[in-house]
N, C-alpha and C positions, 0 to 999 in steps of 0.2 A: 647254326648246321650239326650242334651236338644231335639233338634228338633224330636227326638224319642219317646220322654215325652210328647211335645205338640203333637203328632200326636195320642198317647195313649188316652190322654185327651181329646179331641176333638172328637176322635170317640165314646170314652164311651158315651159324650155328645148327638152324634149325634143319638146314637145307644136308648138311652133313649124315643126316640120322642116323641109322644104326650099323656100327654098335657103340659109336663114340657123342653122336651128339645128344642122342638121349640121356647121356648119363651126366652129362651137365646140369648141374644142380640148378634150374631155372628159379627155383623158389628163392636160393639165396642173392636173387638178381645180379647186380656186380658183383659183389663180392665172390661170386662163385669163382674157382680153379678154372684156368683155362689150359695152362701148358705148365708142365714141371710138378715134381712135388705130388701132390695128391690129386692132380689134375687129369681124367680119363682118354686123354688127346694121346696117339702116338704120333713119332714124326711127320707119318704120311699122311695122317688127316690134317695135322699142323700145316703143313704145307699147302692141302687142298684148302682149308679153312681161308688162311692167310692169301692165298693166288685169288679167293673168289672176293673177300672185303678188298682188296685192292682193285681189282677190273667194276666191283661196282662203284667206288669212291671216284674212279675217275668217270664213269660216266654220269655220276651224280653231281661232279664238281668239276670236271674239266682241267681235275690236277691228276697227275701221272706221281704216285707213292712207291715206297719198298718200305715196306714194314721189316722186313728180316734183313735187317743191312746191319755193319761194323757194331753201329752204336747200339741197336737192340741187346746185342749180345757182347759187350764189353764189360759188363759184370756192374757197371754203373748203377745201372737202374734194372726193373722187371716189368718190362711191360708186356711181356704177356702172363704174368704171373695168374691175373684175375680178367674176367670179360670187363671189369669198368677200368682195371689199368691197360688192357688194349684199346677199349674206345676212346680214355685220355690221350694216348700216345698216338692214335688216326687222328684227332682232331689237332694236334701239335704239327703231325707232318702236313696236312690239308690247310694250317693254316701259314704253316711256313711255306709253302707250293704256290701259294693264291698270289 
């Protein structure tokens, strides 16, 4: 499942395109900042990528997930800090929804 989620996340980032998608440092791989801090995404771009990921996950796994939920913003975790943390969090939600 993780390889499919990786593909989904990276595809959503690529499809975002200019000006933000190309600013995510793909050379850093999963350590690349995604949202907040030094990450290049603004709120609108964040929402676009998140909804694309949610839709692609539902298509791929027949599981509806909500990435931007109360738990994600509770401050106890940072699921959107890097591409890797987003992939990990997405995998957790897919597993929980299966």
